C-alpha positions as CSV (number, residue, x, y, z in Angstrom):
1,M,-27.6,-26.3,-30.0
2,T,-30.0,-29.1,-29.5
3,G,-32.7,-29.2,-27.0
4,E,-30.7,-31.6,-24.8
5,S,-27.7,-29.3,-24.9
6,K,-29.8,-26.3,-23.9
7,A,-31.2,-28.3,-21.0
8,R,-27.7,-29.2,-19.8
9,V,-26.5,-25.6,-20.0
10,A,-29.6,-24.4,-18.1
11,T,-29.0,-27.1,-15.4
12,L,-25.3,-26.1,-15.2
13,L,-26.2,-22.4,-14.8
14,A,-28.8,-23.2,-12.1
15,C,-26.2,-25.3,-10.2
16,T,-23.6,-22.6,-10.5
17,A,-26.1,-20.0,-9.1
18,L,-26.9,-22.4,-6.3
19,V,-23.3,-22.9,-5.4
20,V,-22.6,-19.1,-5.5
21,S,-25.6,-18.5,-3.3
22,L,-24.6,-21.1,-0.8
23,A,-21.0,-19.7,-0.6
24,M,-22.3,-16.2,0.0
25,A,-24.6,-17.5,2.7
26,A,-21.8,-19.4,4.4
27,A,-19.6,-16.4,4.2
28,H,-22.2,-14.3,5.9
29,F,-22.8,-16.8,8.7
30,L,-19.1,-17.5,9.2
31,G,-18.3,-13.8,9.4
32,G,-16.4,-13.7,6.2
33,A,-14.4,-16.8,6.7
34,L,-14.5,-17.5,3.0
35,E,-12.8,-14.2,2.2
36,P,-9.1,-14.2,1.4
37,P,-7.1,-13.9,4.7
38,T,-5.8,-10.4,3.8
39,V,-9.4,-9.1,3.4
40,R,-10.6,-10.8,6.6
41,A,-7.6,-9.4,8.6
42,A,-8.3,-5.9,7.4
43,A,-12.0,-6.1,8.3
44,Q,-11.2,-7.5,11.7
45,Q,-8.6,-4.7,12.3
46,Q,-11.2,-2.1,11.5
47,T,-13.9,-3.6,13.8
48,T,-11.8,-4.8,16.8
49,P,-11.7,-2.0,19.3
50,S,-8.5,-1.1,21.0
51,A,-7.9,-0.7,24.7
52,E,-6.8,2.9,24.1
53,E,-10.4,3.9,23.4
54,I,-10.9,3.9,27.2
55,P,-8.2,5.9,29.0
56,A,-6.2,4.0,31.5
57,A,-7.4,6.4,34.2
58,Q,-10.9,5.2,33.5
59,T,-10.1,1.5,34.1
60,I,-9.9,-0.4,37.3
61,Q,-8.0,-3.7,38.0
62,P,-9.8,-6.7,39.6
63,D,-7.8,-6.5,42.9
64,E,-8.7,-2.8,43.3
65,L,-12.4,-3.4,42.5
66,A,-12.5,-6.3,45.0
67,K,-11.4,-3.9,47.7
68,E,-13.9,-1.2,46.7
69,I,-16.8,-3.8,46.7
70,A,-15.8,-4.8,50.3
71,S,-15.6,-1.1,51.4
72,K,-18.3,1.2,52.8
73,D,-18.4,3.3,49.7
74,K,-19.2,0.6,47.1
75,P,-19.5,1.7,43.5
76,I,-22.5,0.9,41.4
77,V,-21.5,-2.1,39.4
78,V,-23.1,-2.6,36.1
79,C,-22.9,-5.8,34.1
80,V,-23.1,-5.3,30.3
81,A,-22.5,-8.9,29.4
82,P,-24.9,-11.5,27.9
83,R,-27.5,-12.8,30.4
84,F,-26.1,-16.3,30.6
85,L,-22.8,-14.9,31.9
86,Y,-24.5,-12.8,34.5
87,D,-26.7,-15.7,35.6
88,G,-23.7,-18.0,35.8
89,A,-21.8,-15.7,38.1
90,H,-21.5,-11.9,38.5
91,L,-20.0,-9.3,40.8
92,P,-21.8,-9.0,44.1
93,G,-24.7,-6.5,43.8
94,A,-24.1,-6.0,40.1
95,L,-27.0,-4.6,38.1
96,F,-27.7,-6.3,34.8
97,H,-28.4,-4.2,31.7
98,G,-27.6,-6.6,28.9
99,P,-24.9,-6.6,26.2
100,A,-24.2,-3.0,25.3
101,S,-23.2,-4.1,21.8
102,R,-26.9,-4.6,21.1
103,P,-29.4,-1.7,20.8
104,E,-31.7,-3.2,23.5
105,G,-28.8,-3.5,26.0
106,L,-27.9,0.2,25.4
107,D,-31.5,1.3,25.6
108,D,-31.9,-0.5,29.0
109,L,-28.7,1.1,30.3
110,R,-29.8,4.6,29.2
111,K,-33.3,4.1,30.7
112,W,-31.7,3.1,34.1
113,A,-29.2,6.0,33.8
114,K,-32.0,8.6,33.6
115,D,-32.7,8.4,37.4
116,T,-29.1,7.9,38.5
117,P,-27.0,10.8,39.8
118,R,-24.4,11.9,37.2
119,E,-21.7,12.0,39.8
120,A,-22.3,8.4,40.9
121,N,-19.3,6.1,41.1
122,I,-20.0,3.5,38.4
123,V,-18.0,0.5,37.3
124,L,-18.9,-1.3,34.1
125,Y,-17.8,-4.8,33.3
126,C,-18.5,-7.6,30.8
127,G,-15.9,-10.4,30.9
128,C,-17.1,-12.3,27.9
129,C,-13.7,-12.1,26.4
130,P,-10.4,-10.1,26.8
131,F,-11.0,-6.5,27.6
132,V,-9.2,-5.3,24.4
133,K,-11.7,-7.2,22.3
134,C,-14.9,-6.8,24.3
135,P,-17.8,-5.5,22.2
136,N,-19.8,-4.5,25.2
137,V,-17.9,-2.2,27.5
138,R,-16.9,0.5,25.0
139,P,-20.5,1.3,23.9
140,A,-21.7,1.3,27.5
141,F,-18.8,3.6,28.6
142,A,-19.4,6.0,25.7
143,A,-23.2,6.1,26.4
144,L,-22.8,7.0,30.0
145,R,-20.1,9.6,29.3
146,E,-22.4,11.1,26.6
147,I,-25.2,11.4,29.1
148,G,-23.0,13.3,31.5
149,F,-21.6,10.7,34.0
150,T,-18.3,11.9,35.4
151,H,-17.1,8.9,37.5
152,V,-17.3,5.9,35.2
153,K,-14.7,3.2,35.2
154,V,-14.4,-0.1,33.3
155,L,-13.1,-3.3,34.9
156,S,-10.0,-4.4,33.1
157,I,-10.3,-8.1,32.4
158,P,-7.3,-9.3,30.4
159,T,-8.7,-12.8,29.6
160,N,-12.3,-13.3,30.7
161,F,-14.4,-13.0,33.9
162,N,-13.8,-16.6,34.9
163,T,-10.0,-16.5,34.6
164,D,-9.5,-12.9,35.9
165,W,-12.1,-12.8,38.7
166,I,-13.6,-16.2,39.7
167,E,-10.4,-18.3,39.6
168,K,-8.6,-15.6,41.6
169,G,-11.1,-16.1,44.4
170,Y,-12.9,-12.8,44.3
171,P,-16.5,-12.7,45.5
172,V,-19.3,-13.6,43.2
173,E,-23.1,-14.1,43.2
174,K,-24.9,-16.6,41.1
175,G,-28.3,-16.5,39.4
176,Q,-30.5,-13.5,38.8
């Protein structure tokens, strides 16, 4: 092989390595979008939580919560959504503890929970997406139950907070 041929082979190998590296990086940032559909579907099925992980008795519907918020015995409402959703609009009096799918959100929730009575009536909500896919409510629910809270419910939001709460005319507060 001539020197020129060796240089072409080396260039070809370098280009191939670059293309493979770029493809791997793209797959990482696109959440595996470059994987075959069957592999991607199997991975999503394993990571998408189901609604059954929170018993139906531990959920509350928007109309029920709206009545409770207006009553004398208001529950403690805790938002475990991203900050921009909370700032845009949130349930009246809701406490913000950040996305429970992130360690800092769960840590903040646990820190707050230390001084909260274990028998307190607590309602968790997020609203970033449909309840069955929400990455935030299940970790928050599990954390409070593990700490010993006995009256924890999760707001069932079939679509998102805007569609299932705001557009239905239920009360909201805006800002921090």
